[in-house]
C-alpha positions as a Markdown table, in Angstrom:
| # | Residue | x | y | z |
|---|---|---|---|---|
| 1 | Met | 134.0 | 97.4 | 168.7 |
| 2 | Glu | 137.3 | 98.1 | 170.2 |
| 3 | Ile | 138.0 | 96.5 | 173.6 |
| 4 | His | 140.7 | 97.5 | 176.0 |
| 5 | Ser | 141.9 | 95.0 | 178.6 |
| 6 | Glu | 143.4 | 97.2 | 181.2 |
| 7 | Leu | 145.3 | 94.5 | 183.0 |
| 8 | Leu | 147.2 | 93.7 | 179.8 |
| 9 | Asp | 147.1 | 97.2 | 178.3 |
| 10 | His | 145.9 | 95.4 | 175.2 |
| 11 | Arg | 143.4 | 96.6 | 172.6 |
| 12 | Phe | 141.6 | 94.4 | 170.1 |
| 13 | Gln | 138.4 | 94.3 | 168.0 |
| 14 | Leu | 135.4 | 92.3 | 169.2 |
| 15 | Pro | 132.6 | 91.4 | 166.9 |
| 16 | Ala | 129.2 | 92.9 | 167.6 |
| 17 | Arg | 128.0 | 89.5 | 168.6 |
| 18 | Cys | 130.7 | 87.4 | 170.2 |
| 19 | Glu | 130.0 | 83.7 | 169.3 |
| 20 | Arg | 133.3 | 81.9 | 169.9 |
| 21 | Val | 134.8 | 82.2 | 173.4 |
| 22 | Ile | 137.7 | 80.3 | 174.9 |
| 23 | Cys | 137.5 | 80.6 | 178.7 |
| 24 | Leu | 140.6 | 79.5 | 180.7 |
| 25 | Thr | 139.3 | 80.3 | 184.2 |
| 26 | Ser | 136.8 | 77.9 | 185.7 |
| 27 | Gly | 134.8 | 80.5 | 187.7 |
| 28 | Thr | 134.0 | 82.5 | 184.5 |
| 29 | Thr | 133.2 | 79.3 | 182.5 |
| 30 | Glu | 130.7 | 78.3 | 185.2 |
| 31 | Ala | 129.2 | 81.8 | 185.2 |
| 32 | Leu | 128.8 | 81.7 | 181.4 |
| 33 | Phe | 126.8 | 78.5 | 181.6 |
| 34 | Glu | 124.8 | 79.6 | 184.6 |
| 35 | Met | 123.8 | 82.8 | 182.8 |
| 36 | Gly | 122.7 | 80.8 | 179.8 |
| 37 | Cys | 125.6 | 81.8 | 177.5 |
| 38 | Gly | 127.3 | 78.4 | 177.3 |
| 39 | Asp | 126.4 | 78.2 | 173.6 |
| 40 | Cys | 129.2 | 80.6 | 172.8 |
| 41 | Val | 131.9 | 78.7 | 174.7 |
| 42 | Val | 134.1 | 76.7 | 172.3 |
| 43 | Gly | 137.1 | 75.9 | 174.5 |
| 44 | Val | 137.9 | 75.6 | 178.2 |
| 45 | Ser | 140.7 | 74.8 | 180.6 |
| 46 | Glu | 141.1 | 71.3 | 182.0 |
| 47 | Tyr | 139.7 | 72.5 | 185.4 |
| 48 | Cys | 136.4 | 73.8 | 184.0 |
| 49 | Pro | 134.6 | 70.4 | 183.8 |
| 50 | Arg | 134.7 | 70.2 | 187.6 |
| 51 | Tyr | 132.1 | 73.0 | 187.8 |
| 52 | Val | 129.9 | 72.5 | 184.7 |
| 53 | Pro | 128.2 | 69.2 | 184.5 |
| 54 | Asp | 128.6 | 67.2 | 181.3 |
| 55 | Leu | 130.9 | 69.9 | 179.8 |
| 56 | Asp | 132.0 | 68.6 | 176.3 |
| 57 | Arg | 134.0 | 71.5 | 175.0 |
| 58 | Pro | 137.6 | 71.0 | 173.8 |
| 59 | Ile | 140.3 | 71.4 | 176.4 |
| 60 | Val | 142.7 | 74.1 | 175.4 |
| 61 | Gly | 145.1 | 73.9 | 178.3 |
| 62 | Asp | 145.4 | 74.5 | 182.0 |
| 63 | Tyr | 145.9 | 77.6 | 184.1 |
| 64 | Leu | 149.4 | 78.5 | 182.6 |
| 65 | Arg | 149.9 | 76.4 | 179.5 |
| 66 | Val | 147.9 | 75.9 | 176.3 |
| 67 | Asp | 148.0 | 73.8 | 173.2 |
| 68 | Glu | 148.4 | 76.6 | 170.7 |
| 69 | Lys | 147.3 | 74.6 | 167.8 |
| 70 | Val | 144.0 | 73.7 | 169.5 |
| 71 | Leu | 143.5 | 77.4 | 170.4 |
| 72 | Thr | 144.3 | 78.6 | 166.9 |
| 73 | Asp | 142.0 | 76.0 | 165.3 |
| 74 | Leu | 139.1 | 77.2 | 167.5 |
| 75 | Lys | 139.3 | 80.7 | 165.9 |
| 76 | Pro | 138.1 | 82.5 | 169.1 |
| 77 | Asp | 136.4 | 85.9 | 169.0 |
| 78 | Leu | 137.5 | 86.3 | 172.7 |
| 79 | Ile | 139.8 | 84.6 | 175.1 |
| 80 | Leu | 139.0 | 85.1 | 178.8 |
| 81 | Ile | 141.6 | 84.7 | 181.5 |
| 82 | Ala | 142.2 | 85.9 | 185.0 |
| 83 | Gly | 144.7 | 88.3 | 186.4 |
| 84 | Gly | 147.4 | 87.3 | 189.0 |
| 85 | Ile | 149.7 | 84.5 | 187.8 |
| 86 | Gln | 147.6 | 83.9 | 184.7 |
| 87 | Arg | 148.4 | 87.4 | 183.5 |
| 88 | Ser | 151.7 | 86.2 | 182.0 |
| 89 | Leu | 149.7 | 83.9 | 179.7 |
| 90 | Gly | 147.5 | 86.8 | 178.7 |
| 91 | Leu | 150.5 | 89.0 | 177.9 |
| 92 | Lys | 151.8 | 86.2 | 175.6 |
| 93 | Phe | 148.4 | 86.1 | 173.8 |
| 94 | Ala | 148.4 | 89.9 | 173.6 |
| 95 | Arg | 151.9 | 90.0 | 171.9 |
| 96 | Lys | 150.5 | 87.7 | 169.3 |
| 97 | Gly | 147.6 | 90.0 | 168.6 |
| 98 | Leu | 144.9 | 87.6 | 170.0 |
| 99 | Pro | 141.6 | 88.9 | 171.3 |
| 100 | Val | 142.4 | 88.3 | 175.0 |
| 101 | Tyr | 140.7 | 89.9 | 178.0 |
| 102 | Ala | 142.0 | 89.5 | 181.6 |
| 103 | Leu | 139.5 | 89.7 | 184.5 |
| 104 | Pro | 140.9 | 91.0 | 187.8 |
| 105 | Leu | 141.3 | 88.6 | 190.7 |
| 106 | Pro | 138.3 | 89.3 | 193.0 |
| 107 | Asn | 139.1 | 90.7 | 196.5 |
| 108 | Ser | 135.6 | 90.0 | 197.7 |
| 109 | Met | 132.2 | 88.5 | 196.7 |
| 110 | Tyr | 131.5 | 91.9 | 195.0 |
| 111 | Gly | 134.5 | 91.5 | 192.8 |
| 112 | Ile | 133.0 | 88.2 | 191.6 |
| 113 | Leu | 129.7 | 89.9 | 190.8 |
| 114 | Glu | 131.5 | 92.7 | 188.9 |
| 115 | Asn | 133.4 | 90.1 | 186.8 |
| 116 | Ile | 130.1 | 88.5 | 185.9 |
| 117 | Leu | 128.8 | 91.8 | 184.7 |
| 118 | Thr | 132.0 | 92.6 | 182.8 |
| 119 | Thr | 131.9 | 89.1 | 181.1 |
| 120 | Ala | 128.2 | 89.6 | 180.2 |
| 121 | Ala | 128.9 | 93.0 | 178.7 |
| 122 | Leu | 131.7 | 91.7 | 176.5 |
| 123 | Leu | 129.2 | 89.2 | 175.1 |
| 124 | Asp | 126.5 | 91.9 | 174.8 |
| 125 | Arg | 124.3 | 89.9 | 177.2 |
| 126 | Leu | 124.1 | 92.2 | 180.1 |
| 127 | Ala | 120.5 | 91.2 | 181.0 |
| 128 | Cys | 121.7 | 87.6 | 181.5 |
| 129 | Gly | 124.5 | 88.8 | 183.7 |
| 130 | Arg | 122.3 | 90.9 | 185.8 |
| 131 | Gln | 119.9 | 88.0 | 186.3 |
| 132 | Leu | 122.7 | 85.8 | 187.5 |
| 133 | Val | 124.0 | 88.6 | 189.9 |
| 134 | Asp | 120.5 | 89.0 | 191.3 |
| 135 | Lys | 120.2 | 85.2 | 191.8 |
| 136 | Met | 123.5 | 85.1 | 193.7 |
| 137 | Lys | 122.6 | 88.1 | 195.8 |
| 138 | Arg | 119.4 | 86.4 | 196.9 |
| 139 | Arg | 121.3 | 83.2 | 197.8 |
| 140 | Met | 123.8 | 85.4 | 199.8 |
| 141 | Gly | 120.9 | 86.9 | 201.7 |
| 142 | Asn | 119.5 | 83.4 | 202.5 |
| 143 | Leu | 122.9 | 82.3 | 203.8 |
| 144 | Glu | 123.2 | 85.3 | 206.0 |
| 145 | Arg | 119.8 | 84.6 | 207.5 |
| 146 | Thr | 120.5 | 81.0 | 208.2 |
| 147 | Ala | 124.1 | 81.5 | 209.6 |
| 148 | Pro | 124.7 | 80.3 | 213.2 |
| 149 | Ala | 123.9 | 83.0 | 215.8 |
| 150 | Arg | 127.4 | 82.7 | 217.2 |
| 151 | Arg | 130.2 | 83.2 | 214.7 |
| 152 | Ile | 132.8 | 80.5 | 214.5 |
| 153 | Ser | 136.6 | 81.4 | 214.5 |
| 154 | Val | 138.3 | 79.8 | 211.5 |
| 155 | Tyr | 141.8 | 79.2 | 210.4 |
| 156 | Ala | 141.9 | 78.5 | 206.6 |
| 157 | Glu | 145.0 | 76.7 | 205.4 |
| 158 | Leu | 145.5 | 76.6 | 201.7 |
| 159 | Trp | 148.0 | 74.2 | 200.1 |
| 160 | Leu | 148.3 | 75.5 | 196.5 |
| 161 | Gly | 150.5 | 72.8 | 195.1 |
| 162 | Lys | 153.5 | 72.7 | 197.5 |
| 163 | His | 152.9 | 76.3 | 198.7 |
| 164 | Leu | 151.3 | 77.0 | 202.1 |
| 165 | Arg | 149.1 | 80.1 | 202.5 |
| 166 | Thr | 146.3 | 81.4 | 204.5 |
| 167 | Ile | 143.9 | 84.2 | 203.8 |
| 168 | Gly | 143.8 | 87.8 | 204.9 |
| 169 | Gly | 140.9 | 90.3 | 204.7 |
| 170 | Thr | 141.1 | 91.0 | 200.9 |
| 171 | Ser | 140.3 | 87.5 | 199.6 |
| 172 | Phe | 137.0 | 86.4 | 198.3 |
| 173 | Ile | 137.5 | 83.3 | 200.4 |
| 174 | His | 137.0 | 85.5 | 203.5 |
| 175 | Asp | 133.5 | 86.2 | 202.2 |
| 176 | Thr | 132.7 | 82.5 | 201.6 |
| 177 | Ile | 133.6 | 81.8 | 205.2 |
| 178 | Ala | 131.7 | 84.8 | 206.5 |
| 179 | Leu | 128.5 | 83.9 | 204.6 |
| 180 | Ala | 128.7 | 80.5 | 206.2 |
| 181 | Gly | 128.9 | 82.1 | 209.7 |
| 182 | Gly | 132.6 | 82.0 | 210.3 |
| 183 | Thr | 135.2 | 84.6 | 211.1 |
| 184 | Pro | 138.7 | 84.1 | 209.6 |
| 185 | Ile | 141.3 | 84.7 | 212.3 |
| 186 | Phe | 143.4 | 87.0 | 210.0 |
| 187 | Gln | 140.5 | 88.9 | 208.6 |
| 188 | Asp | 142.2 | 92.3 | 209.5 |
| 189 | His | 145.3 | 91.5 | 207.6 |
| 190 | Arg | 145.6 | 93.8 | 204.6 |
| 191 | Asn | 146.8 | 91.2 | 202.1 |
| 192 | Ala | 144.7 | 88.6 | 200.4 |
| 193 | Tyr | 147.1 | 85.6 | 200.8 |
| 194 | Ile | 149.8 | 85.3 | 203.4 |
| 195 | Lys | 152.3 | 82.7 | 204.6 |
| 196 | Pro | 151.0 | 81.9 | 208.1 |
| 197 | Cys | 153.0 | 81.9 | 211.3 |
| 198 | Leu | 151.9 | 78.7 | 213.0 |
| 199 | Asp | 152.6 | 80.0 | 216.5 |
| 200 | Glu | 150.4 | 83.0 | 215.8 |
| 201 | Val | 147.6 | 80.6 | 214.6 |
| 202 | Ala | 147.9 | 78.7 | 217.9 |
| 203 | Arg | 147.6 | 81.9 | 219.9 |
| 204 | His | 144.3 | 82.7 | 218.2 |
| 205 | Arg | 143.0 | 79.2 | 219.2 |
| 206 | Pro | 140.6 | 78.9 | 216.2 |
| 207 | Glu | 137.6 | 76.7 | 216.6 |
| 208 | Val | 137.9 | 75.4 | 213.1 |
| 209 | Phe | 140.9 | 74.3 | 211.0 |
| 210 | Leu | 139.7 | 74.6 | 207.4 |
| 211 | Gly | 142.2 | 72.9 | 205.1 |
| 212 | Phe | 142.3 | 72.9 | 201.3 |
| 213 | Ser | 144.5 | 70.8 | 199.1 |
| 214 | Glu | 144.5 | 69.7 | 195.5 |
| 215 | Pro | 144.4 | 66.0 | 194.3 |
| 216 | Glu | 147.9 | 66.3 | 192.7 |
| 217 | Tyr | 149.3 | 67.3 | 196.1 |
| 218 | Pro | 147.3 | 65.6 | 198.8 |
| 219 | Val | 147.8 | 66.8 | 202.4 |
| 220 | Asp | 147.3 | 64.8 | 205.6 |
| 221 | Phe | 145.5 | 67.4 | 207.6 |
| 222 | Pro | 144.8 | 65.1 | 210.6 |
| 223 | Gly | 148.5 | 64.3 | 210.6 |
| 224 | Leu | 149.3 | 68.1 | 210.6 |
| 225 | Leu | 147.1 | 68.6 | 213.6 |
| 226 | Lys | 149.0 | 65.9 | 215.5 |
| 227 | Glu | 152.4 | 67.1 | 214.3 |
| 228 | Arg | 151.7 | 70.6 | 215.5 |
| 229 | Gly | 150.2 | 69.6 | 218.8 |
| 230 | Trp | 147.0 | 71.4 | 218.0 |
| 231 | Asp | 144.9 | 68.2 | 218.6 |
| 232 | Arg | 146.0 | 68.5 | 222.3 |
| 233 | Ser | 146.3 | 72.2 | 222.9 |
| 234 | Phe | 143.2 | 73.9 | 221.5 |
| 235 | Lys | 141.6 | 71.0 | 219.6 |
| 236 | Pro | 140.0 | 72.7 | 216.5 |
| 237 | Ala | 137.4 | 70.9 | 214.5 |
| 238 | Leu | 138.8 | 69.8 | 211.2 |
| 239 | Ile | 137.0 | 70.5 | 207.9 |
| 240 | Glu | 138.6 | 69.5 | 204.7 |
| 241 | Ser | 138.0 | 71.3 | 201.4 |
| 242 | Asn | 138.9 | 69.9 | 198.0 |
| 243 | Val | 138.3 | 70.7 | 194.3 |
| 244 | Gln | 134.9 | 69.1 | 194.2 |
| 245 | Arg | 132.1 | 71.4 | 193.2 |
| 246 | Gly | 130.4 | 72.7 | 196.3 |
| 247 | Gln | 133.3 | 72.0 | 198.6 |
| 248 | Asn | 136.1 | 74.1 | 197.0 |
| 249 | Ile | 136.8 | 77.2 | 199.0 |
| 250 | Ile | 139.3 | 78.6 | 196.5 |
| 251 | His | 136.7 | 78.6 | 193.6 |
| 252 | Asp | 135.4 | 82.0 | 192.6 |
| 253 | Gly | 132.4 | 80.9 | 190.5 |
| 254 | Phe | 128.6 | 80.5 | 191.1 |
| 255 | Ser | 129.0 | 77.3 | 193.0 |
| 256 | Met | 131.0 | 79.1 | 195.7 |
| 257 | Leu | 127.6 | 79.7 | 197.3 |
| 258 | Glu | 127.1 | 75.9 | 197.4 |
| 259 | Thr | 130.5 | 75.7 | 199.2 |
| 260 | Ala | 129.3 | 78.4 | 201.7 |
| 261 | Ser | 126.1 | 76.4 | 202.3 |
| 262 | Trp | 128.2 | 73.2 | 202.8 |
| 263 | Leu | 130.4 | 75.1 | 205.3 |
| 264 | Gln | 127.4 | 76.5 | 207.1 |
| 265 | Lys | 126.1 | 73.0 | 207.7 |
| 266 | Glu | 129.5 | 72.0 | 209.0 |
| 267 | Phe | 129.6 | 75.0 | 211.3 |
| 268 | Gln | 126.1 | 74.3 | 212.6 |
| 269 | Lys | 127.3 | 70.8 | 213.8 |
| 270 | Leu | 129.6 | 72.6 | 216.2 |
């Protein structure tokens, strides 16, 4: 059947039964295995093994670069990528006539659920996708019921490589924090990711400083608290997030609910 990837404005033919999938976004790879469709995955990105235990599929590349020989040798029926900065890689694949589909970056938890259904539909396994969505919705409900009665104000600081960002109201990270019982201080900002004004952060006096960094670019968050004087002025509790499954606030796969559960336990200590 003919498939149209709207983000790439790319049309391609997909077999009736898609059996060879290369997935270059870790959240989607995790979802494929969680919904019982891991048998069709033949190649992944170098980040995917963080979220799928004992993953033994060939590594095709990272978020922006691939080994084209490995990709070609795997003879994919479908290549799954994300929108955003990965779109440039998708456009490159599209120009070569490859069967690539770009899933939109989710603005909320609901966007993640929609992407799961879209992925399941591409593989003609919608029932599997709906089962996973229902499972996630039940876990979301459980998290909402066990959240602290008083919501915790949270400043989330993301170090994406060397780039400092925080979240606004249209990031799925907002929903992860909210499920845990927190309220991001910039939740009314219309953008998903913004460069924070540190003086404005201090004026909000958040109760929690939630910091994320990657192992390639480690960040000394206790040192930043002292450098900015926040450890003396409003003294937020520090919670550090990383790329480990269940503690990664920027991950948009099934285990983000494990991250929300971990955060909730941290909030309850306060």
